[in-house]
DRENLO-515293 format. One record per residue: residue in one letter; x, y, z of N, C-alpha, C in turn. Coordinates in nm, 2 decimals. Example, Ala and Ser with C-alpha at 12.3 -4.5 7.8 and 13.67 -1.06 7.14 Angstrom:
# DRENLO-515293
['A', [1.32, -0.57, 0.78], [1.23, -0.45, 0.78], [1.32, -0.33, 0.78]]
['S', [1.28, -0.22, 0.71], [1.37, -0.11, 0.71], [1.29, 0.00, 0.79]]
END
This chain:
# DRENLO-515293
['M', [4.61, 9.78, 12.84], [4.76, 9.78, 12.82], [4.84, 9.81, 12.93]]
['K', [4.91, 9.79, 12.95], [5.02, 9.81, 13.06], [5.09, 9.95, 13.04]]
['R', [5.13, 10.00, 13.14], [5.20, 10.13, 13.15], [5.33, 10.09, 13.23]]
['V', [5.42, 10.19, 13.12], [5.55, 10.17, 13.22], [5.61, 10.34, 13.18]]
['L', [5.64, 10.36, 13.32], [5.71, 10.51, 13.32], [5.86, 10.46, 13.34]]
['V', [5.94, 10.57, 13.29], [6.08, 10.54, 13.27], [6.16, 10.66, 13.32]]
['V', [6.25, 10.63, 13.41], [6.30, 10.75, 13.47], [6.45, 10.78, 13.48]]
['C', [6.51, 10.90, 13.43], [6.64, 10.93, 13.48], [6.66, 11.05, 13.56]]
['G', [6.78, 11.10, 13.58], [6.80, 11.22, 13.65], [6.74, 11.36, 13.63]]
['N', [6.79, 11.34, 13.48], [6.68, 11.48, 13.38], [6.56, 11.42, 13.29]]
['G', [6.54, 11.30, 13.26], [6.47, 11.27, 13.20], [6.47, 11.31, 13.04]]
['I', [6.58, 11.30, 13.01], [6.62, 11.32, 12.86], [6.72, 11.23, 12.81]]
['A', [6.85, 11.20, 12.83], [6.93, 11.13, 12.74], [6.88, 10.97, 12.80]]
['S', [6.94, 10.94, 12.93], [6.95, 10.82, 13.00], [6.81, 10.73, 12.95]]
['S', [6.70, 10.81, 12.98], [6.56, 10.80, 12.99], [6.49, 10.74, 12.82]]
['S', [6.56, 10.79, 12.75], [6.52, 10.81, 12.59], [6.62, 10.68, 12.56]]
['I', [6.72, 10.67, 12.60], [6.79, 10.53, 12.56], [6.72, 10.39, 12.63]]
['M', [6.69, 10.42, 12.75], [6.63, 10.28, 12.77], [6.50, 10.28, 12.72]]
['V', [6.38, 10.37, 12.70], [6.24, 10.38, 12.62], [6.29, 10.34, 12.46]]
['S', [6.42, 10.32, 12.41], [6.47, 10.30, 12.30], [6.46, 10.12, 12.29]]
['V', [6.55, 10.11, 12.39], [6.59, 9.96, 12.39], [6.48, 9.88, 12.42]]
['L', [6.38, 9.95, 12.56], [6.27, 9.87, 12.60], [6.14, 9.85, 12.47]]
['S', [6.13, 9.95, 12.41], [6.03, 9.95, 12.29], [6.07, 9.85, 12.21]]
['D', [6.20, 9.85, 12.16], [6.23, 9.74, 12.05], [6.23, 9.62, 12.10]]
['H', [6.25, 9.58, 12.22], [6.22, 9.43, 12.31], [6.08, 9.39, 12.31]]
['L', [6.00, 9.50, 12.35], [5.86, 9.46, 12.38], [5.80, 9.43, 12.22]]
['S', [5.84, 9.51, 12.09], [5.80, 9.46, 11.97], [5.87, 9.35, 11.93]]
['E', [5.97, 9.31, 11.99], [6.04, 9.17, 11.95], [5.98, 9.07, 12.01]]
['I', [5.89, 9.08, 12.13], [5.84, 8.96, 12.23], [5.67, 8.99, 12.15]]
['G', [5.64, 9.08, 12.10], [5.48, 9.10, 12.07], [5.42, 9.14, 12.16]]
['L', [5.47, 9.25, 12.28], [5.41, 9.27, 12.34], [5.39, 9.43, 12.35]]
['E', [5.27, 9.46, 12.36], [5.23, 9.63, 12.36], [5.25, 9.66, 12.49]]
['A', [5.28, 9.79, 12.51], [5.29, 9.88, 12.63], [5.30, 10.02, 12.61]]
['Q', [5.22, 10.13, 12.70], [5.25, 10.25, 12.69], [5.37, 10.26, 12.75]]
['I', [5.47, 10.36, 12.70], [5.60, 10.39, 12.79], [5.60, 10.53, 12.75]]
['D', [5.62, 10.58, 12.90], [5.64, 10.73, 12.92], [5.77, 10.74, 12.96]]
['K', [5.85, 10.88, 12.98], [5.93, 10.93, 13.04], [5.93, 11.02, 13.11]]
['A', [6.02, 11.06, 13.21], [6.01, 11.18, 13.32], [6.16, 11.18, 13.38]]
['S', [6.13, 11.29, 13.45], [6.29, 11.33, 13.52], [6.24, 11.26, 13.64]]
['L', [6.36, 11.24, 13.72], [6.31, 11.21, 13.86], [6.30, 11.35, 13.96]]
['I', [6.34, 11.46, 13.91], [6.30, 11.55, 13.98], [6.17, 11.61, 13.98]]
['D', [6.09, 11.57, 13.88], [5.96, 11.58, 13.85], [5.88, 11.49, 13.95]]
['L', [5.94, 11.40, 13.99], [5.87, 11.29, 14.06], [5.89, 11.27, 14.20]]
['S', [5.94, 11.40, 14.27], [5.98, 11.37, 14.41], [5.86, 11.40, 14.52]]
['G', [5.84, 11.33, 14.62], [5.74, 11.39, 14.70], [5.62, 11.32, 14.68]]
['A', [5.54, 11.30, 14.78], [5.41, 11.21, 14.76], [5.32, 11.22, 14.63]]
['A', [5.31, 11.35, 14.57], [5.26, 11.43, 14.45], [5.34, 11.32, 14.32]]
['G', [5.46, 11.30, 14.35], [5.56, 11.21, 14.24], [5.51, 11.09, 14.25]]
['A', [5.52, 11.05, 14.38], [5.47, 10.90, 14.41], [5.34, 10.86, 14.37]]
['A', [5.25, 10.96, 14.38], [5.07, 10.92, 14.32], [5.11, 10.92, 14.18]]
['R', [5.19, 10.98, 14.11], [5.23, 10.97, 13.95], [5.28, 10.84, 13.91]]
['I', [5.38, 10.81, 13.99], [5.45, 10.70, 13.97], [5.37, 10.58, 13.97]]
['N', [5.29, 10.59, 14.10], [5.18, 10.49, 14.13], [5.06, 10.43, 14.02]]
['S', [5.03, 10.55, 13.93], [4.92, 10.54, 13.84], [4.98, 10.43, 13.71]]
['Y', [5.13, 10.41, 13.72], [5.18, 10.31, 13.63], [5.17, 10.14, 13.71]]
['D', [5.20, 10.07, 13.57], [5.22, 9.92, 13.64], [5.39, 9.91, 13.68]]
['L', [5.47, 9.99, 13.61], [5.62, 9.93, 13.61], [5.68, 10.06, 13.62]]
['L', [5.78, 10.09, 13.72], [5.90, 10.19, 13.68], [6.02, 10.14, 13.66]]
['L', [6.08, 10.19, 13.57], [6.23, 10.15, 13.55], [6.30, 10.26, 13.53]]
['S', [6.42, 10.25, 13.61], [6.48, 10.35, 13.64], [6.62, 10.38, 13.65]]
['S', [6.70, 10.47, 13.62], [6.84, 10.47, 13.58], [6.93, 10.46, 13.72]]
['T', [6.84, 10.46, 13.83], [6.89, 10.47, 13.94], [6.80, 10.44, 14.06]]
['V', [6.84, 10.41, 14.16], [6.78, 10.33, 14.29], [6.69, 10.46, 14.34]]
['I', [6.55, 10.42, 14.32], [6.44, 10.49, 14.38], [6.45, 10.47, 14.53]]
['D', [6.44, 10.62, 14.61], [6.43, 10.58, 14.76], [6.29, 10.69, 14.80]]
['N', [6.18, 10.61, 14.78], [6.06, 10.67, 14.77], [5.98, 10.59, 14.87]]
['P', [5.97, 10.60, 15.00], [5.86, 10.47, 15.06], [5.70, 10.49, 15.01]]
['D', [5.67, 10.58, 14.94], [5.54, 10.60, 14.89], [5.47, 10.53, 14.76]]
['V', [5.63, 10.49, 14.67], [5.58, 10.42, 14.59], [5.58, 10.29, 14.58]]
['T', [5.46, 10.24, 14.54], [5.40, 10.10, 14.58], [5.43, 9.99, 14.47]]
['I', [5.48, 10.05, 14.35], [5.45, 9.94, 14.20], [5.58, 9.89, 14.21]]
['P', [5.62, 9.77, 14.16], [5.74, 9.72, 14.10], [5.85, 9.83, 14.02]]
['V', [5.96, 9.84, 14.08], [6.06, 9.95, 14.03], [6.18, 9.81, 14.01]]
['I', [6.22, 9.85, 13.88], [6.37, 9.80, 13.86], [6.45, 9.90, 13.79]]
['V', [6.55, 9.86, 13.84], [6.67, 9.98, 13.82], [6.74, 9.88, 13.67]]
['G', [6.71, 10.00, 13.54], [6.74, 9.97, 13.42], [6.89, 9.98, 13.36]]
['I', [6.96, 10.04, 13.45], [7.13, 10.07, 13.42], [7.17, 9.97, 13.30]]
['G', [7.13, 9.84, 13.30], [7.17, 9.74, 13.18], [7.16, 9.80, 13.08]]
['L', [7.01, 9.82, 13.06], [6.99, 9.91, 12.91], [7.06, 10.00, 12.85]]
['L', [7.12, 10.07, 12.96], [7.23, 10.16, 12.89], [7.41, 10.10, 12.88]]
['T', [7.41, 10.03, 12.95], [7.56, 9.96, 12.93], [7.56, 9.86, 12.86]]
['G', [7.46, 9.79, 12.87], [7.47, 9.63, 12.79], [7.52, 9.53, 12.89]]
['I', [7.56, 9.58, 12.98], [7.57, 9.49, 13.10], [7.47, 9.44, 13.19]]
['G', [7.44, 9.34, 13.18], [7.30, 9.26, 13.22], [7.18, 9.31, 13.14]]
['E', [7.19, 9.34, 13.04], [7.05, 9.37, 12.95], [6.94, 9.28, 12.98]]
['E', [7.01, 9.17, 12.94], [6.91, 9.04, 12.92], [6.84, 9.01, 13.07]]
['D', [6.91, 9.05, 13.17], [6.84, 9.02, 13.31], [6.69, 9.15, 13.31]]
['V', [6.74, 9.26, 13.28], [6.68, 9.37, 13.33], [6.55, 9.35, 13.21]]
['L', [6.55, 9.30, 13.11], [6.43, 9.27, 13.03], [6.39, 9.15, 13.07]]
['A', [6.42, 9.06, 13.11], [6.37, 8.94, 13.18], [6.26, 9.00, 13.33]]
['D', [6.34, 9.06, 13.40], [6.24, 9.14, 13.50], [6.13, 9.23, 13.44]]
['V', [6.18, 9.29, 13.34], [6.01, 9.38, 13.29], [5.95, 9.26, 13.24]]
['D', [5.96, 9.18, 13.14], [5.89, 9.06, 13.10], [5.79, 8.99, 13.21]]
['K', [5.86, 9.00, 13.33], [5.80, 8.92, 13.45], [5.66, 9.01, 13.47]]
['V', [5.74, 9.13, 13.50], [5.62, 9.23, 13.53], [5.47, 9.28, 13.44]]
['L', [5.54, 9.29, 13.31], [5.44, 9.32, 13.25], [5.34, 9.20, 13.20]]
['K', [5.38, 9.09, 13.20], [5.30, 8.95, 13.15], [5.21, 8.91, 13.31]]
['A', [5.25, 8.97, 13.37], [5.17, 8.90, 13.52], [5.04, 8.99, 13.51]]
END
């Protein structure tokens, strides 16, 4: 099973919305994934990158500027605004179906 980490600034509101949208989408297309959420603050530095890299995909509410992150990163702001949501979900599908 693929693993997705969803992050936002505080790991509360925005990530919860993104998790909900992503969960609904994955259910609709019949794809199972473990989805966890976290705060960007909790994931800083090398230790944070190591935790991130244990996942298959990082879905973030903002750009991630950590050169130690080696997994695919998708900025999922479209899941919050609805603008570009389908593009974000298509990008997620590509990673999770690979």
